[in-house]
N, C-alpha and C positions, 0 to 999 in steps of 0.2 A: 384433661391439660391441668398440668397441678403449676403454679406460677409460685416463686418465693414474696412477700410482700414485706418491706421492709420499715417500721415505726418511724413516722416524721419526728427525728427528733429535734430539730432547730423547726421555728416557724417566720421568717426575716422576708426583707426585702430582697437581696440578690438569688440568685440561680450559679449553681457554679457549674459544673459540664465537663467533668474526667474524664481521662482518659489515656492506652496508651494511642501513638499513632499509628495511623491506617486503622482504624476501628470505627470506622463510621461519624466520627465527631462533626467533620465538615458538614455533613448532612446534617445533622441533627442543629447545629449553629443555623444551616440556612433555614431551618425550619420555624425558630422560633423570629429571626430576620424577617421572616417574610408575613411573620401573623399580623393581625392587625390589632395586634392588642398591648401594644405600647413599649414594648422589649426593645433595651440597646444594645446591642449588641458587641461583644469584643470577642474577637477572632483570634486565638492564641497572644494574649499581651503579655506572658513570657517569652515568647519569641524570640531568638539572640538578635532578631533584626528591631527590637523595639528597645533597647540597650543600644543598639550603634546609632539607632536614630536620636537618642535624648538629644544631640542639638542641632540634625538636619531628619526635620520629619516628614520632608519632602523621598524620603527614602522608602516612606511605609508606602506607596503609592506609585511604584516604579513596576508594577506586576503587568506583563501582558495575560492576560486573562485566558483568555482564548488559549494562549498555550500552555498556563497552569494547570486551568479545567478541563484539557485533553490529556493533557502529560499526567496528572493524577488521579485521572480519573473521576473527579468530583462535580457533583449538581451544576447544574449551571449557575455562573455568578455571575450579576452584571455589574456591582457592586466591586470596588476595592476591598479585599480582604479586613486588610486594616484601615477603612473608612470610619470608622468608631474611633478610634485609638487615635488618627491623626486627629479629629476633629475638638477632643478634648487635651490636647497632645501639653497644654502649659501645665494643666490641674498635674501631670504622673512625671515631667521630662526628669527631675531631679529627684526621684522615690525611687526608680527602679535601680539593683543593685547588679554585678557581672554574677556574682554567687549564687543571687536565687534565682537565674536561669538553668545552671545543670549542676553547679557546684554542689545545688544542699537541692538537687533531686529527692533525695532520700529522707529530705528535711531532718535532718542530725547535727545542722548549720544554725543552733538557734543565734544570734536573732536574725541570721540571713534566712528566714524564709517569704518574705515581698509580704509581710503584714499593711506595712503603710503604703507600698505599690496598690495592694490593693483596694485599699480605703479613699485614695485617690482616685480609683477609678469609679467606684462606687459611689463617691459622694458628687462627680463629675458628669455623673450619664444623666440622658437628656432621655431617661425613661428608665422602665424597671430594668436594672442591670443585669445581663448574662453572658459572662465567662466560659467560653470554650476555650480549653487546655487540656493539652498533651503532655505538658510538664509537672505536674500538680498530683497526679495518681496515688503518689505516696505521702502528700502533705494533707490529705482531705481532713484528718481531726486535727492539727492543730488551725487549717483556717477552720472551721464551723468552731471548734471551741470559743476561736477572739474575734471572728468578725460575725459568727451565724451562718443564716442561709438556708437552700435548700443545696442541698447536693447530689450528683445525678451520677454514678459509675458507668462509662460506654463500653461495655464489652465484647469480644465478637472470638469464635474460635481459634485458635491458636493458629493452624495450619493454612488458613488463608489469611489473616491479617498477615505472617510472614511473610508465604507470596506476593503480599500487595506489597510490603517492604523493597520488591525487585524493581519496583517502577522509578528508584531512582537510586544513586549510594547514597545519598543524605543521610537515611533511615539507618544505614546501620554504620556510620561515621559518628553518628549522632549516640548510637548506644553505645560505644568505643568510649565515648568523653565523658558519659553517665557511670560508667562501672571503673573507670582510673580515676574519679574525681577525687578530691581530698579526705571525703567521709564516706565511707563505704560500708554496710552491712555486712556481719558474718557469712552470710549466703553468698553476696558476691566475693567475697574474701576467697573463700575457699575453691568457687568456680574458677578466678582468675589464676589460683596457683595452679589447677590442673589443665590450664590453658597457656601456661607460660606466656603470659604478655608482657610486654615490655612497656610500662607505662609512661605516660607524660602527664605528670600534675605540676599545678602553676604556672603554665608557659600562657594563659590568656586563651580567650576563645577563636583569635586567626590560628595561633600557631597551633592550637588544636585542632583544629579544622582539618590545618593543612597536616599535619604529624600523622593524623588516624588516615586520612584518606591516602594518603601516598603508601600506610600498610592496613588495606582493607583483610578482613574476615575470609578464608573459605566456609563452603557452604555450611558443614557442619560446626563450625567454631559461631557461626553466624543465628544456626540457629539456638545453639546454646546459651548464648548471652539474650537473646531472644527472650525464650521459653522460661530463664529465670527470670527477668524481667516481668514478665507477664503474670506468673505465679504470686510474685510478690504484690504484683499489683490487684492481681482478683481478688487476693488477701483481705487485703486491704480495704477494698474499695467494699467489699462483702462486710466487714465489719463496722466501717463507718459511713455508709455514705447513706441518703435519705432511700434511695432507690436505685436499684442493680439492673441494668437497661441491657438485654441483649437484642444488639442490632439482627443478629441472625433470626430470631424470633418475630423482631420485627418485622425481616422481609415474609415471613412463612406463612403467618399467622393473623388474620385478620382479628381474631380474639384477643389475640396480645396486645394489639394495637389499642384496642377499646379498653383493655385493660388499663393499661400504661397510661391513657385519658384520662381514665375516672381517675388514676390513683394522683395525676396533676391537677385536676382541677379538684381534688378532696384537699388540696395544697396554695388555692387560688393561683393554678398555671397554667389559666384560658388559652384558647385559639390555634390551640396545637392540633395539628393534622401530617396524619406519620402514611397517609394512602399512598402514597410515589414510592414508599421505600425499597429499595431496592440495591442490597447489596452482594458481591458476586461470590456464589459458593461454587469450588471446585469439589469434582471429580478422580480420588486418590487409590491406584492399584495398589494390590497387596506388599508388591517394594516400596511403594512410598511409605505409605505406613509405616514399612519395617524400620526407612533413616529416622522418621520423626521419634517413634517409639523408644528406640535403642537413643538415642538422645534424650529423651525425657525421664528416660531411665536415671541417665546420668546424673540430670541435673536433681529429681528426686534422693538423690544419695548425697548429693553438696546438702537439701532442705534438712535431711534426716541428722546428719553430719553437724549442722549448725543450731540443731535444737526442736526442728519440727515434727512431731507425733505423727503416726499412720493414719490416725484422724484426721487433722491438717489437711496432709496430702490429699485424704480420702475425699473431704468436703469438697477439693475444687475439681476432681476428678466426677463427683458426682454431677456438680456444677454442668461440668462439660456436656454429660450424658443426658442432663435433661432436657438442654438449650441445644443436641446437637443439630448443623443446619438437618433439611430436610430431606436434600441430595443424598446425603450420606445411607439411604433406607432405600435408596430405589437402585431394582435389580434389573441385570443387563439383558434384555430378550433376545435383541435382534442379532445378527451376525455385522449389522451396520455398527451398532450400536457398542459390543465388542471391539472393533475393528479402530473406531473412534477412540477408545477408553486405553487401548493400545498403542495409539501415536501420543497420544496425552501423555502416558506413562516416560516415553522414550520424550519426549520434550521436556519433561521434568528431568529426567535424569541427565540429558547433554546440559539446561540451565544449570547444574548443581554441578556437572564437570567442570565446564566453562570458566565456574565463577568461582571454583577453587584454586583450577589450573592459574587464573589469572590473579589469584590475589599470590598464588607462592610464587609466579613470577616476579611481581611487584616488590613480595618480599625478598627475594635474592636481587633484583636489583637497587635497594634499599641500601643492602649487605654489603655487597661490593662500592655503594657509592659510599658509606661510613668506611671500609676500610683505606679506600684512594683518600679519603680524608685524612683518615688517622697518620697513613704513609707520606701522606702532604706535610702532615704535624710533624712529622717525626725527620721529612726533610730539613725543613725550618729549621727545628732546632738542633740534627747536627749542622748545618751551616753557620747558624750563631755559634754556635762553641767553637767550631772553625775558626770564625772572624775572635775570636777573644784569644782562641792561641797564637793564630799567626800575628796579631797584633801587641801580643806580651812582649817585653823586655826580651824572658828569657829564649824565646825562639828567635827574636834580632840576633843572642849574644853567640845562639851555639849554630847559628844560620854557615859559618864555615866549616865547621866539624861536621855537619850534615854532607856538605859540599865533599869532603875528601874521605870520609867513608863514603862516599854514593860512589866516586871515582875510584876507589878500590874496588868494589865490587862490581865493576864492570871490566877492571882488568880480569880480575882472577876470576870471572866467572867467564 
């Protein structure tokens, strides 16, 4: 088995773990947190909740850990997710900005990249700082150039990762907020034109979540958006991270675990144990594969139109093949296995059907609501005009004439 070994470009105090959502980043965060090597671990410090908790840090400790662990299928976590962030709250409360959460996901809104915020967290840490974040995968190069540190990009095969998004509508909603930000790359602009998406720009976090939660994507649109972000982040991570870490291989291969531990030790990152890594890997039928591959081809077309070369796309495809989950090469030998596979295919097909049906129904409701609101506005405007007319001098002066003509019409009709 061959592995890609990235040279360590920076050797400094903080460790950054960058990823998309549902790539196993909470597992990796917990590995560092459980270590006895003195790490101070921040869980998603650019989470919108951190921004909302600037003046009320108690919001960071409001999670029911058991429900969160069960819902999101996280490893057993017994300390509040944001405990370390809460413990150093005074140091960062005036540093985090709203644009640094999602508006600058693509790192195109300098200086709103969050550098001052990161520095405040690093300075306040009560151990070697580790930042696990799902919103900075396209800011690795900027953060590394301005702060230094050791940067890990954690990634997962896109099919299982996207399926994992379905545990909560939050993730698709966030993806819509991301691609409708005020400053997006050409690749995303081209995809949005194909999707004919109605944007919601400059409304703030609260209204943005409300707007897109009421306008969910259907299954095809959801995967198109997800896979576009997957391609952009993997390319950026492969170019600028110090370690490109694949969670599927970390699950499948003891050799890969040892290789990764050795590489981390070479960079003074000790006390890390991957022996309990178990990420879910699914089996997909030919019909399921066709669903994904058709949509991936459409995203690749957007990438080509934006300036990507065949070689750029091929590099991502080669990475996927190199780190493909072991289950994808398993053959179905028994009738029992084939029957189970057919049942899985039907369940996934139904999931996509009902997700799309629900999305379209939500849009119909929202469109109807907009029409009603527009109609109400027209009625109110008409009433205002009529009141103005009825109260005008000319209307009062001509009242006798209208009475006469009205009476004559009744006589002769």
